C-alpha positions as CSV (number, residue, x, y, z in Angstrom):
1,Q,106.0,0.4,-53.8
2,V,106.5,-1.9,-56.9
3,Q,110.0,-1.8,-58.2
4,F,111.9,-3.4,-61.2
5,V,115.6,-3.5,-61.3
6,E,116.9,-4.8,-64.7
7,S,120.5,-5.8,-65.4
8,G,122.8,-7.9,-67.8
9,G,123.2,-5.6,-70.7
10,G,126.1,-4.9,-72.5
11,L,127.8,-4.6,-75.9
12,V,128.0,-7.8,-78.0
13,Q,128.8,-8.8,-81.5
14,P,126.4,-10.0,-83.9
15,G,125.6,-13.6,-83.3
16,G,126.5,-13.2,-79.7
17,S,124.4,-14.1,-76.7
18,L,123.5,-12.1,-73.6
19,R,121.3,-13.1,-70.3
20,L,119.3,-10.3,-68.7
21,S,117.8,-10.5,-65.3
22,C,115.2,-8.3,-63.8
23,A,114.3,-8.4,-60.0
24,A,111.1,-7.5,-58.7
25,S,109.9,-6.3,-55.6
26,G,106.8,-4.7,-53.5
27,T,104.2,-7.0,-55.6
28,A,102.8,-10.4,-55.4
29,F,105.4,-11.6,-58.2
30,R,104.3,-15.3,-58.1
31,V,100.9,-14.6,-59.5
32,L,101.6,-12.0,-61.9
33,P,102.4,-12.4,-65.8
34,M,105.7,-10.8,-66.3
35,A,107.2,-9.5,-69.6
36,W,110.1,-8.0,-71.3
37,F,109.9,-4.9,-73.3
38,R,112.5,-2.8,-75.3
39,Q,112.8,0.5,-76.6
40,A,115.2,1.7,-79.3
41,P,116.1,5.1,-80.0
42,G,113.4,7.0,-81.8
43,K,110.8,4.2,-81.5
44,Q,108.1,3.2,-79.3
45,R,108.6,0.5,-76.5
46,E,107.6,-2.7,-77.7
47,L,106.6,-6.4,-76.0
48,V,109.7,-8.7,-76.6
49,A,108.3,-11.6,-74.7
50,E,106.1,-12.8,-71.9
51,V,105.6,-15.5,-69.1
52,T,102.7,-16.4,-67.1
53,P,102.6,-17.5,-63.3
54,E,102.4,-20.9,-64.8
55,G,105.4,-20.6,-67.3
56,I,103.6,-20.4,-70.4
57,T,105.6,-18.3,-72.9
58,N,104.8,-15.8,-75.7
59,Y,107.3,-14.0,-77.8
60,A,107.3,-11.3,-80.6
61,D,107.6,-12.6,-83.9
62,S,111.1,-10.7,-84.5
63,V,112.7,-12.9,-81.4
64,K,111.0,-16.2,-81.7
65,G,113.6,-19.3,-81.6
66,R,116.5,-16.7,-80.6
67,F,115.3,-15.5,-77.0
68,T,113.9,-17.5,-73.9
69,I,112.0,-15.9,-71.0
70,S,112.0,-17.7,-67.8
71,R,111.0,-16.7,-64.2
72,D,112.0,-17.8,-60.8
73,N,109.1,-17.3,-58.3
74,A,111.4,-18.0,-55.4
75,K,113.9,-15.1,-56.3
76,T,111.1,-13.1,-57.8
77,T,113.2,-12.7,-60.7
78,V,112.6,-13.1,-64.5
79,Y,115.2,-13.7,-67.2
80,L,115.8,-13.1,-70.9
81,E,118.2,-15.4,-72.3
82,M,119.0,-13.8,-76.0
83,K,121.0,-15.8,-78.4
84,T,121.9,-15.0,-82.3
85,L,121.7,-11.3,-81.4
86,K,121.3,-9.1,-84.3
87,P,121.9,-5.2,-84.8
88,E,118.3,-4.6,-84.7
89,D,118.1,-6.0,-81.5
90,T,119.9,-2.9,-79.9
91,A,117.7,-1.3,-77.7
92,A,117.0,-0.4,-73.7
93,Y,115.3,-3.5,-72.3
94,Y,112.8,-3.4,-69.5
95,C,110.6,-5.6,-67.3
96,N,107.2,-5.2,-65.8
97,A,104.2,-7.1,-65.0
98,A,101.9,-7.3,-67.9
99,R,98.9,-8.6,-69.6
100,N,97.6,-8.2,-73.2
101,A,101.1,-6.6,-74.0
102,R,100.4,-3.8,-71.7
103,A,102.4,-3.1,-68.5
104,L,100.4,-3.6,-65.5
105,F,102.6,-1.1,-63.5
106,P,103.2,1.9,-66.0
107,G,104.3,4.2,-63.3
108,S,107.1,1.9,-62.2
109,W,109.3,1.4,-64.9
110,G,112.9,0.6,-64.0
111,R,115.8,2.2,-65.4
112,G,116.4,-0.6,-68.2
113,T,119.6,-2.3,-69.2
114,Q,121.1,-1.4,-72.6
115,V,121.8,-3.9,-75.2
116,T,124.1,-3.0,-78.1
117,V,124.8,-5.3,-80.7
118,S,127.7,-3.9,-83.0
119,S,130.8,-5.3,-84.6
């Protein structure tokens, strides 16, 4: 059974930083492309960043230059380093294996971790 457990969210002021973690289990993590998604109230879930098994990354235009996705295959964990946070980054953040911006395990979303950017 695939499971994703996100952590690291919180309340931060505009311009601040956070580092999110997602621990994956129950799947062949090292061969899967992984991604972070986010969902703000009243909006659809959207892709934020993705990383291939080889470490190639891709980002949504809204976070380019501010967010960095990385992975540790030995720990089966994917990270999202977020800097220069803006109020519009406020959302619940989720991870999943993903390809072409689609989650590979849509029935296995975790609880997510809430990021709130506010002064």
